[in-house]
N, C-alpha and C positions, 0 to 999 in steps of 0.2 A: 431815641427815635425808633418808631416801629418800622420794621422792614416789610416790604410787600413781596408776595410771591410773584413769579413770572406770569402765572395764570390768573391772578387777581385783576378783575376789570377795574381800572382806576378812573374810568370816565364817569362812572356813577358814584354818587356820594355813598358812604357806608350804610346809611339808613335804608337805602333802596335795595341793597343786596339781600338775597334770601338768607335767612338764618338757618343753618343746618346743624345737626348733631353729629357726633362721631359714629353712631350706629345707624345702619340703613333700616328703613321701615319695611316690615314684611307685609305682603298682601294677604287678603283673606282673613284678617283678624275679626272675629265676631264683635258686635257692639255690646255684648254682655260679658262680664268677667268669668274666668275659669276658676273653679275651686281647687284646693290643693290635691284632691283625689282625682282630678281630671274630668269631673262631670261639670258640664256647663251650668252656671247659675242662671236662673230665669224661670220661665214657665215650665220648661221641660226638664228641670233639674231635680225633680222629686226622686231622691234616692230611696229605693224600695226597702233598704235596710233601716232607714230612719222611721218607717211606719211603726215598727214594733221595737222602739228603743226609747229610753228615758230622753226627754227633750234636750237637744244640743244646747250647750251653754248654761243649762240650769244645774245648779249644785244639788247633789244628793248627799245628805248627811254632811253638809258644809264642804264637800269635796267635788272637784271636777272629774269627769270620767271620759275615757276614750270610747269610740263607737262600740267595739266588742263588749266593753264593760257595761255600757249603757244598755246593750241588748240583753245581757245577763241580768241586769237590774230589773228590766221589764219582765223577764221570765220569772224571776223570784217574786215580784210583786203581784203579777196578774195571772200566771199560768201554772205555778207550782202547786202541787197537791200534796199535803194540805197547804193552805195559804200561809205565807210567811209574813211576819211583822218585822219591820226594821227595828234595830236595837234589841229586840227580844229574841227573834229567831235567827237573824243574820246581821252582820255588820259589814259596811263597805270600808275598805282600806284601814283595817285595825293596825295599831302600832305595837311593835314588840321591841324590847331593849332600848327604849327611848324614841323609837320611830324616826321622825324627821328632825327631831330636836337634837339628839345626841349622835355624834359621829359613830358609825357602825350600827346604828339602829336599823330595824327591819320594818317594812310595811308590806303586808300581804294585800291581795286584791279583795278577797271575800273571806269572812269567817262565818261558817254555818254552825249553829249551836244545837239544832234539834235533830240531827241525824243519829248521833250516839249520845245518850244521856251522860252528862258530866264531861264530855269530850268535845273538842273543837276540830272541825274538818275545814281546812283552808283550801280555797280555790285560787289558783294563779292563772290569770288570763295572759297568754303569751302571744305577742304580736309576731307577724311573719318577718318583719324587717329588723326589729330591735333584738329579738331573741335568736336570730339565725346565725350570728357570728360565733365562731368557735370559742373565743375567750369568754363571750357572754354566756354560752352554755355551761362552761365551767363555773362561772360566777353564780348562775342560777342554781346549779346543783349544790354549791356551797351554801347558798341561802336556804335551800330546801333542807339540808342537813342541820343547819342552825335552828330552823323552825321546828324540825322534828325532835330536837333535844328538849323542848318544853314538855313537861309531863302532861299538861292538859291538851296538847295537840295530838290528835290521833293520826292524821295523815295529811299530806299536802298533794292535791291533785292539780294537774296542769290541763287547762282548757286552751286549745289552740284557736287563734283568731280565724284561721282559714275554715275551720269547722263551724265556728259561730256565725260567720258572715256568709257562708255558702247559701243558706236558705233558712227560712223560719223553721221548717221541719227538722233540718240538721241541728239548728241551735237548740230546739226543744229536746232532741235526742241526746245531745251532748250534756245538757243540764240534767236531764233525767238519769243518765248514766252516772253523772257525778253524784247525784243524790243517793244512788245505789253503791257508791264508792268504786265505780268502774272508770278507769282512765283510758282514753283512746291513745293508741300508740302513735 
């Protein structure tokens, strides 16, 4: 038999009592959802970083990309001088040592083939949250050493998400510097 609380009104049948949840409702919640990045979705939710980025949710070379990677893809396709062709001049997320299939395989973000003839320059786009932890920095450096051990890899350059997402001009400058083999500290 079910026990009733002292505060439960027993004069009304159970169907007439208000159904409540365990969590209180907060006031002022907008009627449109919030995106994971904190920008409200709806008419005023046009993220300026999305204007010069590969379309969100669209696969590039059969792979999905993060926002900074999509902004670099946009630069490689439409603003790089000379113009770069996918699969010929650059590749997105090339696999080394088995890639995603074999345990211990490596996947880089970009492989640029036309900077130094016969050599590959790898670009690693590093996010502010994922690559900021101390143990991840050590793991990233170990990955960089493994990639540099390949005879065809000339260098591995790190492109920071904060520099890519700051503005279109900064993104252009970061990518142009990477094409000149200059890495920002």
